[in-house]
N, C-alpha and C positions, 0 to 999 in steps of 0.2 A: 506444776505451778511454783511450788516452793523452791525447787532447784533453780528456776529461772526468775525468781522474784525480783532480783535487782534490775535485770534488763526490762522486765515487764513494767515495774513501777517507774523506771526512768522514762519509758515511753508514755506512761500515764501522766507524768508531770509535764511532758512536752506536748501533750494532746490538749484539745479543748474540753475533754470530758472532766467535769469537776467533781462528780460523785465519788467519794473515796471507797465505796463498796465495790468499785470496779478494779481495785488494786489486787495484786496477786494473792496475798494472804487471806483476804476476805472472800475472794472467789473460792479458794480452797476450803475455807470453813463452810461456805454455803453448800458445796458439793458433799462434804462429809456429813452435814446435817440432813440434806434433802435427797441426795442421789448418790449414796456411797458406793453402790455397785454398778453405776452406769458408766459407760465408756465416755472418756473425755478426750477431746481433740482441740488443738488450737492452731490456727493458720497464722504464721508470722511472715512479714515482709521485711527483708534486711537489705540495707544499702550501705556498702562500704563499712560493714561491721556494726552498723547502728540499726536497731529496730525502728521502722517507720510506720508500721501498721500491724494490728493484731486483732484476731477475732476468736473468742473462746466459744466452744460448742460442747454441749452435753447431749448424750443420746436420750431420745424419748420416743413415744409412740403416739401418733395422731389417731384419735378415735379408738385407742387401744389396739390398733392393728398396724398402721403404716409406720415403719421405722423412719426416724428423722433426726436431724441435728438441730438443737435449740440453743438459744442464749441462756446461760444460767440466770436465775432470778425467778421470783414468784411474789405473791401478795404479801408474804411475810417480810421479804427484804429484797430491794433492788440489787442487781449484781452485775451481770455481764453487759458489755457494750463494745461497739466497734471503736477501737483506738486508732487514731491517726496523728502523726506528728503534725502539729499546727503549722510548722514552717515548710511543709511539703505539700505540693498540689495533690489533693486527695485522689483524683481520678486515676492516676497511673498506679498508685498503691492498691486501690480498691479493685482495679482491673486484674491485678495479679492475685488478689484474694479470691475473686470469683473464678479465675482460671484454676487455682489450686483446689477450690471446692469440688470440682469435677473428679478429683482423686480421693475424696472422702468416702467412707463406707456407706453413706446415706445418699439416696437419690432425691431427697426432699430436705430443704432447710425451712424451719418454722421459727421465725425470728420475731418474738414479741419485744415490746419496749423499744421499738425503732423510733427515732426522732427525725422525722422527714424534713424539718426546717433547718437542720444543721448541714454544713457543707459535706461532711463525710457520708451521711446517709443520702443526701441528694445525689452525690456522685454514684452511690450504689444503685439508686433508682434509675438514673439516666443510663447507666451501663446495662442494666437489665433490658432496657429497650433496645439499645444499640447492638447488644450481643444476641438479641432475640431469644433470651432465656424465658421460659414459661414462668411467669411471676404475677403476683397480685398483692397490692397493698390496700389496707383499709384502716381507718382511724378507729381506735378503741375508746379513747377518752381524751380530754384536755386537762392540762395541769395549770394551776395558777402560780404566777411568779410576780412578786412585788419588787420592782426596781427601787433600790435605795438611792434617793437623791441627796441634795445638800441640806435640805431643811425639813425637819419634822413638822414645823408649823405649816408650811406650804402643802406638804403631803396630807396632813390631817384636814386641811381645808377642802381637799379634793374628795373626802369621804362624805357620805350623806349626812345631813343635819340630824336626822333621826338616829343614825348609828353613833355619831359623836355624843349626842345627849344620853343615849343608852349607856355608853361607857362611863360617862361622868356620874350618872346615877348609881351604876353598879359599884364604882369605886367608893362613892360616899357611903353607901349602905354597908359595905364591908369594913370600911375604916371605922365605922361606929361599933363594929363587933370586936375590934382588936387591932394589933399592929399588922398592917398589910404591906407586903414587900415582894419585889421580884428578886428571885435568886437565879443568877446565871453562873454556870461553871464552864469555863473554857479551858481550864487546866486541872480537871478532876484527877486526883491521884488514883493510880490503878487499884490500890487497896480499898478505896472508897466507892468504886464502881458498883460492886454487887449490892452493898447496903442501899445505895441510892436507887438502883433499879428495883430492888425488892419493895421499897416504899412506893415507888411510882406505879409499878404494875399491880400492886394491891389496890391502888386507886382505880386503875382500869378494870380490875376484876369486880368492882362494886357496881359497874354500869351494865349496859345491855350486852356487852361482849361476854362478861362473866355469866350472865343469865342464859345466853344461848351456847355457852361452851367454847367461844372463839377467842377468849382472852389469852394472853401469853401464859398466865399461870395455870390455865386449864388445858392447854395444848401440851402433850407429852414432849419433853426435851426442849421446848422453846425458850424457857427462862435461861437455861444453861447456854443455849445458842446466843442469845442477846448479851449475856454476861461476857462470853468469849469475844464477841464482836466489839462490844463497847470497850473492853480492856485493850484490844488492839488499837482501836481508834484513839484511846487515851495515850497509849505509848507514842503514837504518831503526833499527838497534839491536835487531833482533828475531831475529838469528841466535844460536843457542845450541848449541854443540857440546860433546861430552863424550868423553873417552877414558880408558881404563885403560892405564897405562904401567908396564912393568917396566924400570927404568933409563930408557933413552930409546926403548925398543921399544914400539910400539903393539900391545896385545893385543886390544882391543875398542874400538868407537867407536859413538857416536850422533850422526848428523847431524840436528839438531832445530831448532826455532824456538819462541820464547816470545812470547806476547802476552796482555794482559788477565789475567795471573796464571796462565795455563795453559802448561805445558811440553809441546810436541808432539814425541814421539820418532818421527821419520819414517823414516830409514834406519838400520838397526842391523846390525852384523855383528861377528865375532870371528875371530881367527887359529885355524884348525882344528888347527894344530900344538900349541896349548895347550888343546885341548878338555877334557882331563881335569881342568883347573883351573877349569872353569866361568867363564871370563872375562866372558862376556856377562851372566850373572846377577850376578856380583860387581860389575860396573859399575853395574847397576841398584841394587844394595844401597847403594853409596856415593852414587850420585846421589840416591836417595830420602832418605838421611840428610842430605845437603846441602840438599835442598829443604825439609826440615822445619825447618832453621835459617834459612830465608829467609822473612822476613815478607811478601814480595811474591808468594810462590808459593801458589797455591790448589789446583792439581791437576797430575798427570802423566797425559797422554793417550797411549795406545799407537797411536792412529790406525787401524791395520789390524785385520783380523779377529782376534778373541780366540784365543789358542793356549795350549798347556800351559805354556810359559815365562811368559807374562803371568799366568796364573791363580795361580801361586805367590805373587804379591804381593797376593792377595785384593782385586782391584779390584771396584768396582761396574761395571756394564755399561750401555751404551745401544745401541739398535738403529740400523742403517743399512739403508735399503731403496730400492726402486725404485717411483716413482709414475709410471704411464703413464696418460695421459688424452687425450681428443679434445675440443678446444675448439670444433670446428665440423666440418661436412661429413659426408656419408654415407660417403665412403671411410674417413675417420678413425673414424667410428662402427663401421663394419664391421670395421675392423682391431682395434678394442678388443674387439668381440664375439668375434672369433677368438682374441685373446690371452687373454681371460679363460677361455674354454673350454679352451685349451691349458694354462693354469695349473691348472685343476680336474683335468684328465687327469693331469698330472704329480703332483699331490697324491694322486690315487687310486692311481697306480702306486707312489709313494714317499711314504708317510705321514710319513716323517722330515723331509720338506721343509716340512711344514705348520707354521707358527709362529703362535701365538696371542698377540697384543699387546693390552693394555688399550685399549679404544676411546677416542677423543678426546672428553672430556666426555660419556661414556656414549653416544656416537653411533658407529654402525658406520663403520669406515674401510677395511675390506678390499675390499669390492665395492660399486660404485655402479651402480645399474641404468641401462641405456641408455634414451634416449627411445623412445617408442613408434615402431615401424617401423624401428628401427635395424638389426634383424636382416636386413631385406630389402635 
């Protein structure tokens, strides 16, 4: 990845993928932290010397048994994505990617964090049907995204009256306690990254994540991972942190990054001792107001699964799901056959898991029939 970082990142800039964690150096850092001994492969489509598509894959085992190729990334940090040059019709490039996948060492691809409403992934879903590849897609969760318009006043009017009043009350209560301010750092110096993260993740550690051992400070190696990631983002000018401070005390924070007009709110937490003041929600209130005054801001992306706190800001949503497919081989085809029947059984037992998405260009994208004889 590092040897080809210039070409990879050039494609990232030309793609519609906005999340900077899909750039070469941050993918390499993720692999070093989470899968240092795993086999890594990347499929690249080149046209006249220019990369026009790329798919990073890391070896994994499904159910602890079946070898597969997966997109890098996990709950700690988003990472890999299908990159496609936005100026190129994606279907031809993705068709070459799927053809090349048949020469990979894995008979199964297990692709989490697929975005089925984007042109690149819709092309992949269509082609799985046309090429008769055994494949199955299902939605895992939906993500909130607030589109930034021209007027904070108009956007604020779209929120519920109860929520607007709650934010005003919280601000007045905190202002009586001291000097309340929003601190945003879009150009944090590399040397200042580690002290800022140490202060922020100490806040996270005070809450429920610290109590159950899932905070950054309690997970071995995770603080160093985020320091390294944040320093690289700072070098690129894509690190974007925000904090709500009362005098000099941090009440809530967002460890985020911004690229291509999108602010990604990655790690979010607040001091539980101030929970009655709703500091996390108040931080989002001030952040969204600031973004509406920023001509370069197009959207705020909450990244993770939609929750009640996100929903109060009336975001639009987009789906994130898993695409499992077998590019070749009877073992892979049989695994897909078993997986699809397992999914049907789960939907039958728990209908709430069934999610109906609009098909890609009126084509079915949920279930792709396996070739004749695959069941055997």
